[in-house]
C-alpha positions as CSV (number, residue, x, y, z in Angstrom):
1,X,32.5,3.8,48.5
2,X,31.6,-0.1,48.7
3,X,29.6,-1.4,45.9
4,X,28.8,-4.8,44.6
5,X,31.0,-5.5,41.7
6,X,28.6,-6.1,38.8
7,X,31.0,-8.3,36.9
8,X,31.1,-10.9,39.8
9,X,27.8,-12.3,38.6
10,X,28.0,-12.2,34.8
11,X,25.5,-14.8,34.2
12,X,22.8,-12.6,35.8
13,X,24.1,-9.3,34.4
14,X,24.3,-8.0,38.0
15,X,20.7,-8.6,38.7
16,X,19.9,-9.9,42.2
17,X,16.8,-11.5,44.0
18,X,16.6,-10.8,47.6
19,X,14.4,-13.3,49.7
20,X,12.2,-11.2,51.7
21,X,12.3,-12.5,55.3
22,X,13.5,-15.8,53.6
23,X,11.0,-17.4,51.4
24,X,8.0,-16.0,53.3
25,X,5.3,-16.7,50.9
26,X,5.9,-20.3,51.6
27,X,7.0,-20.6,55.1
28,X,6.6,-18.3,58.4
29,X,9.0,-15.5,58.0
30,X,12.4,-15.0,59.6
31,X,12.8,-18.7,60.4
32,X,16.1,-20.9,59.2
33,X,13.7,-23.0,57.2
34,X,12.2,-19.9,55.5
35,X,15.9,-18.7,54.7
36,X,16.9,-22.2,53.7
37,X,14.3,-22.5,51.2
38,X,14.9,-19.0,49.7
39,X,18.4,-19.9,49.2
40,X,17.5,-23.3,47.6
41,X,14.9,-21.5,45.4
42,X,17.9,-19.3,44.0
43,X,17.8,-16.2,46.1
44,X,21.2,-14.2,45.9
45,X,20.6,-12.6,49.3
46,X,18.3,-13.4,52.4
47,X,17.0,-10.6,54.5
48,X,17.1,-10.8,58.3
49,X,15.4,-8.1,60.4
50,X,17.3,-7.5,63.4
51,X,16.3,-6.7,67.0
52,X,17.9,-7.2,70.4
53,X,17.4,-9.5,73.3
54,X,17.7,-8.3,76.8
55,X,21.1,-9.9,77.0
56,X,22.1,-7.9,73.9
57,X,22.1,-10.6,71.2
58,X,20.8,-10.0,67.7
59,X,17.9,-12.0,66.9
60,X,15.8,-12.2,63.7
61,X,12.3,-10.8,63.9
62,X,10.2,-8.5,61.7
63,X,9.3,-6.2,65.0
64,X,10.6,-6.3,68.6
65,X,7.0,-6.9,69.5
66,X,6.6,-10.6,69.0
67,X,2.9,-11.5,69.7
68,X,2.3,-11.7,66.0
69,X,4.9,-13.8,65.0
70,X,5.4,-16.3,67.9
71,X,3.4,-18.1,70.5
72,X,4.5,-16.0,73.3
73,X,0.7,-15.4,74.3
74,X,0.4,-19.1,75.1
75,X,3.3,-19.1,77.7
76,X,1.6,-18.5,81.0
77,X,5.2,-18.1,82.4
78,X,5.3,-14.8,80.5
79,X,2.0,-13.4,80.9
80,X,3.5,-10.7,83.2
81,X,5.7,-9.3,80.4
82,X,2.9,-8.0,78.3
83,X,3.0,-4.4,78.3
84,X,2.3,-1.2,76.3
85,X,5.3,0.7,74.7
86,X,5.5,3.3,72.2
87,X,7.6,2.5,69.3
88,X,8.6,5.1,66.9
89,X,5.6,7.2,68.0
90,X,3.3,4.3,67.8
91,X,1.6,2.7,70.9
92,X,2.0,-1.0,70.7
93,X,0.7,-3.7,73.3
94,X,2.3,-7.1,73.6
95,X,5.8,-8.6,74.5
96,X,9.1,-7.1,73.3
97,X,12.2,-8.9,72.6
98,X,14.4,-6.4,74.9
99,X,12.3,-8.0,77.8
100,X,13.5,-11.6,77.2
101,X,16.8,-13.2,77.4
102,X,18.0,-15.3,74.4
103,X,17.5,-18.4,76.3
104,X,13.9,-17.4,77.1
105,X,13.2,-16.6,73.4
106,X,14.4,-20.1,72.4
107,X,11.5,-21.6,74.2
108,X,9.1,-19.8,71.9
109,X,7.9,-21.0,68.5
110,X,7.3,-18.9,65.2
111,X,4.1,-18.8,63.6
112,X,2.6,-17.1,60.4
113,X,2.2,-13.4,60.6
114,X,-0.6,-13.0,58.1
115,X,-2.8,-16.3,58.3
116,X,-5.8,-14.8,56.5
117,X,-3.7,-14.3,53.4
118,X,-1.2,-17.2,53.9
119,X,-3.3,-20.1,55.4
120,X,-1.1,-22.7,54.0
121,X,1.7,-21.5,56.0
122,X,-0.1,-21.9,59.3
123,X,0.7,-25.9,59.0
124,X,4.2,-24.9,60.1
125,X,3.2,-23.0,63.3
126,X,5.0,-24.0,66.3
127,X,7.8,-25.8,64.4
128,X,10.8,-23.4,64.2
129,X,12.6,-21.3,66.9
130,X,13.8,-17.7,66.6
131,X,17.2,-17.6,64.9
132,X,20.0,-15.2,66.1
133,X,21.9,-13.5,63.5
134,X,24.9,-15.6,64.0
135,X,22.7,-18.8,63.4
136,X,21.4,-17.1,60.0
137,X,25.3,-16.6,58.9
138,X,25.9,-20.2,59.8
139,X,23.2,-21.2,57.6
140,X,24.2,-19.1,54.8
141,X,27.9,-20.7,55.0
142,X,26.4,-24.2,55.0
143,X,24.3,-23.4,52.0
144,X,26.9,-21.8,49.9
145,X,28.1,-24.5,47.9
146,X,29.7,-25.7,44.6
147,X,31.3,-22.0,43.9
148,X,27.9,-20.3,44.8
149,X,28.2,-17.4,47.4
150,X,25.0,-16.6,49.2
151,X,24.6,-13.1,51.0
152,X,22.6,-11.6,53.7
153,X,20.8,-8.2,53.7
154,X,20.3,-7.3,57.3
155,X,18.1,-4.4,58.4
156,X,18.4,-2.6,61.7
157,X,14.9,-2.2,63.0
158,X,14.3,0.9,65.2
159,X,17.9,1.7,65.9
160,X,16.8,5.1,67.5
161,X,14.4,3.3,69.8
162,X,16.8,0.6,70.9
163,X,19.8,3.2,71.3
164,X,18.4,6.1,72.9
165,X,14.6,6.2,73.5
166,X,13.4,2.6,74.4
167,X,13.0,1.2,77.9
168,X,12.7,-2.2,79.2
169,X,9.6,-3.4,81.1
170,X,11.5,-2.6,84.3
171,X,12.0,1.0,83.2
172,X,15.9,0.8,82.4
173,X,17.1,2.2,79.2
174,X,17.6,-0.4,76.5
175,X,20.8,1.4,75.3
176,X,21.8,-1.0,72.6
177,X,23.3,0.1,69.4
178,X,22.0,-2.3,66.7
179,X,24.7,-1.0,64.3
180,X,27.5,-1.6,66.7
181,X,26.1,-5.2,67.7
182,X,25.7,-6.0,63.8
183,X,29.3,-4.9,63.1
184,X,30.4,-7.1,66.3
185,X,28.4,-10.0,65.1
186,X,29.8,-9.8,61.5
187,X,33.4,-9.7,62.6
188,X,32.9,-12.4,65.1
189,X,31.5,-14.8,62.7
190,X,34.0,-14.0,60.2
191,X,31.6,-12.8,57.7
192,X,32.5,-9.3,56.3
193,X,32.7,-9.8,52.5
194,X,31.3,-6.7,51.1
195,X,30.3,-8.7,47.9
196,X,28.0,-10.7,50.2
197,X,26.6,-8.1,52.7
198,X,24.3,-5.0,52.3
199,X,23.1,-3.5,55.3
200,X,19.9,-1.5,55.1
201,X,17.7,0.9,57.3
202,X,14.7,3.2,57.3
203,X,16.7,5.6,59.5
204,X,19.5,7.8,58.4
205,X,21.6,8.5,61.3
206,X,22.4,5.0,62.0
207,X,23.7,4.2,58.4
208,X,25.7,7.4,58.4
209,X,27.2,6.4,61.9
210,X,28.1,3.0,60.3
211,X,29.9,4.6,57.5
212,X,31.7,7.3,59.5
213,X,32.6,5.5,62.6
214,X,31.5,1.8,63.3
215,X,32.8,0.1,60.1
216,X,35.9,2.0,60.0
217,X,36.7,1.3,63.9
218,X,36.2,-2.4,62.9
219,X,38.3,-2.2,59.7
220,X,35.5,-3.3,57.4
221,X,33.5,-1.3,54.7
222,X,30.1,-2.7,53.6
223,X,27.6,-1.4,51.2
224,X,24.9,0.6,52.8
225,X,21.2,0.9,51.5
226,X,18.9,3.5,52.5
227,X,15.4,2.4,52.8
228,X,12.3,4.6,52.0
229,X,9.0,4.5,53.7
230,X,5.9,6.3,51.8
231,X,7.2,9.4,50.4
232,X,4.0,11.4,51.0
233,X,3.1,10.4,54.6
234,X,5.9,8.8,56.3
235,X,8.7,10.6,58.3
236,X,12.3,9.0,59.2
237,X,12.0,8.4,63.0
238,X,15.6,9.3,63.8
239,X,15.0,12.6,62.2
240,X,11.7,13.2,64.0
241,X,13.3,12.1,67.3
242,X,16.5,14.0,66.9
243,X,14.9,17.3,65.6
244,X,12.4,17.3,68.6
245,X,15.1,16.4,71.2
246,X,17.4,19.4,70.1
247,X,20.0,17.2,68.9
248,X,22.9,18.6,66.9
249,X,21.9,17.7,63.4
250,X,24.8,18.7,61.8
251,X,26.9,16.6,63.9
252,X,24.6,13.6,63.1
253,X,23.9,14.2,59.5
254,X,26.6,16.3,58.2
255,X,25.8,18.1,55.1
256,X,22.5,16.2,54.4
257,X,20.4,18.8,56.0
258,X,21.9,21.4,53.5
259,X,20.3,19.1,50.7
260,X,16.9,19.1,52.0
261,X,14.5,22.1,51.3
262,X,13.7,23.6,54.7
263,X,16.4,21.4,56.4
264,X,16.0,18.5,58.6
265,X,13.1,18.9,60.9
266,X,10.5,16.8,62.9
267,X,8.2,17.4,59.8
268,X,10.5,16.1,57.1
269,X,8.9,13.4,55.0
270,X,10.7,10.8,53.1
271,X,9.7,12.5,49.9
272,X,11.8,15.5,50.7
273,X,14.8,13.1,50.9
274,X,14.0,11.4,47.6
275,X,15.3,14.2,45.6
276,X,18.2,14.5,43.1
277,X,20.5,16.6,45.4
278,X,19.9,14.2,48.3
279,X,20.5,11.2,46.3
280,X,23.8,12.6,44.9
281,X,24.9,13.7,48.4
282,X,24.1,10.2,49.6
283,X,26.3,8.5,47.0
284,X,29.2,10.9,47.9
285,X,28.8,10.3,51.6
286,X,27.6,6.8,52.5
287,X,25.1,4.9,50.5
288,X,25.7,2.2,47.8
289,X,21.9,1.8,47.2
290,X,18.5,2.7,48.0
291,X,15.3,0.6,48.9
292,X,11.9,2.5,47.9
293,X,8.6,1.1,48.4
294,X,7.3,0.0,45.1
295,X,4.2,1.9,45.7
296,X,5.8,5.1,45.3
297,X,8.1,4.2,42.1
298,X,5.1,2.8,40.3
299,X,2.0,4.7,41.7
300,X,-1.4,2.6,41.6
301,X,-4.7,3.9,41.8
302,X,-7.8,2.2,43.2
303,X,-9.6,-0.3,41.1
304,X,-13.3,0.0,41.9
305,X,-14.9,-2.3,42.1
306,X,-12.1,-5.1,42.8
307,X,-11.9,-8.2,40.5
308,X,-11.3,-11.6,41.0
309,X,-8.3,-12.3,39.0
310,X,-7.5,-15.9,40.0
311,X,-10.9,-17.3,39.9
312,X,-10.9,-18.3,43.6
313,X,-14.4,-16.3,44.2
314,X,-12.7,-13.6,46.0
315,X,-12.5,-10.2,44.5
316,X,-9.0,-9.0,46.0
317,X,-7.1,-7.3,43.1
318,X,-8.0,-3.7,44.0
319,X,-5.3,-1.6,42.3
320,X,-4.4,-0.6,38.9
321,X,-1.1,1.1,37.6
322,X,-0.9,4.6,36.4
323,X,1.9,4.4,34.0
324,X,3.7,6.9,36.0
325,X,7.2,6.3,37.2
326,X,8.8,8.4,40.0
327,X,11.7,10.4,38.9
328,X,13.7,9.1,42.1
329,X,14.3,6.0,40.0
330,X,16.2,7.9,37.3
331,X,17.9,10.3,39.9
332,X,19.2,7.4,41.7
333,X,20.6,5.5,38.8
334,X,22.1,8.7,37.5
335,X,23.7,9.0,40.9
336,X,25.3,5.7,40.8
337,X,23.1,4.0,43.5
338,X,21.6,0.6,43.1
339,X,17.7,0.4,43.3
340,X,16.3,-2.4,45.3
341,X,12.4,-1.8,45.6
342,X,10.3,-3.7,48.1
343,X,8.0,-5.8,48.4
344,X,6.9,-8.0,45.6
345,X,4.3,-10.6,46.6
346,X,2.5,-13.1,44.5
347,X,-0.9,-13.3,46.3
348,X,-3.7,-11.5,44.2
349,X,-4.2,-8.9,47.2
350,X,-0.8,-7.4,46.5
351,X,-0.9,-7.4,42.7
352,X,-2.5,-4.7,40.3
353,X,-3.7,-4.3,36.9
354,X,-1.6,-2.5,34.2
355,X,-3.2,0.7,32.9
356,X,-4.6,-1.4,30.1
357,X,-6.4,-3.5,32.2
358,X,-4.3,-6.6,32.1
359,X,-3.9,-8.4,35.5
360,X,-0.1,-8.3,36.3
361,X,1.5,-11.3,38.0
362,X,4.4,-11.0,40.4
363,X,6.8,-12.2,37.7
364,X,5.4,-9.5,35.3
365,X,5.8,-7.0,37.9
366,X,9.6,-8.1,38.7
367,X,10.3,-8.0,35.0
368,X,8.9,-4.5,34.8
369,X,11.3,-3.2,37.6
370,X,14.4,-5.0,35.9
371,X,13.2,-3.4,32.7
372,X,13.0,0.2,34.3
373,X,16.7,-0.2,35.7
374,X,16.3,-1.6,39.1
375,X,19.1,-4.1,39.8
376,X,17.2,-6.2,42.4
377,X,14.1,-6.2,44.5
378,X,12.8,-7.8,47.9
379,X,10.2,-10.7,47.2
380,X,8.3,-13.1,49.4
381,X,8.4,-16.0,46.6
382,X,12.0,-16.1,45.6
383,X,11.4,-18.7,43.0
384,X,9.3,-16.4,41.1
385,X,11.9,-13.6,41.2
386,X,14.5,-16.1,39.7
387,X,12.0,-16.9,37.0
388,X,11.3,-13.3,36.2
389,X,15.1,-12.8,36.1
390,X,15.6,-15.6,33.7
391,X,12.7,-14.6,31.6
392,X,14.1,-11.0,31.5
393,X,17.4,-11.9,30.6
394,X,16.5,-14.2,27.9
395,X,14.3,-11.7,26.3
396,X,16.7,-9.0,26.5
397,X,19.1,-11.0,24.5
398,X,19.8,-10.0,20.9
399,X,19.3,-12.8,18.7
400,X,21.0,-13.1,15.3
């Protein structure tokens, strides 16, 4: 089992800060400048979300539909490529990376995805290109100086869609394995140090395939992190797809189905996979960590009416903590898994009050997660995560 040696970072007690899509609170997400800023703010890992181009190159976008993160709509030469597709069961209209060559994507420019929440980031619209995974790795190599080694935390986005279900605009199957392309790129770029990489996915089958087949065939062994969408409502799309299409679930998932009450079916929700038996099986078979949504680990209740906590005239703080902690956290730690929740964000709309009514900053939220045993977290403002780690370690020290 690949794990990160906690003694490798004695100055941080094994606690890490993950720059979520770079420093996306300060720059448009998934741009080289966002990643560069995250590294310079002290992030230990930066997170590239991976999708594929028509010519099979891994590029970095939050989704393969790119109208919300690029200026593609302003390019008349690509107007005919606007189409509607079903991605993981959801109908989406726009432009999709699998219908563009890398050279064509490089003519586009990135823009802020949530301008209403981050208007300051819009001043960078049009300045940055869409990076490839290889370019992100090259940046990390350049920025790893003076003994510091920065890592990457890539996520395969919609792997079942890209490999089995999705089609290009001309109707041909995409048929690209994101896991295979990831391994191929890491090997080609000479970036395979397991201390500098975590591979994550919301799907289960592609991580199991990486562990059983793709990584052994390439002679590498990297830590894998199982992401969890909402426990109560969301379902892993690979399980939905494979169960619905009569796939051999035992061949794809091994003994995992036997750990889930009722087995793996098209109705299986993430909560059924967040149990102690499943987490123990994952540790023994493929996973080094889990990445749950923070709203499941630390449930909130609606705060009515919302309050204006930062005095900007907008009442945007609308949640309050319940003082509950989902048992998955303790089960995962007991099983030997690292726990890296997502996503911490500093803006008021993403924050909450404590059960006692005190507004909690993102730094306080991060310190709370460290205190509960999480070894890291995804954060849009990495400098705030680094500050939280410094404060937590300082306060945790026993003074004579």
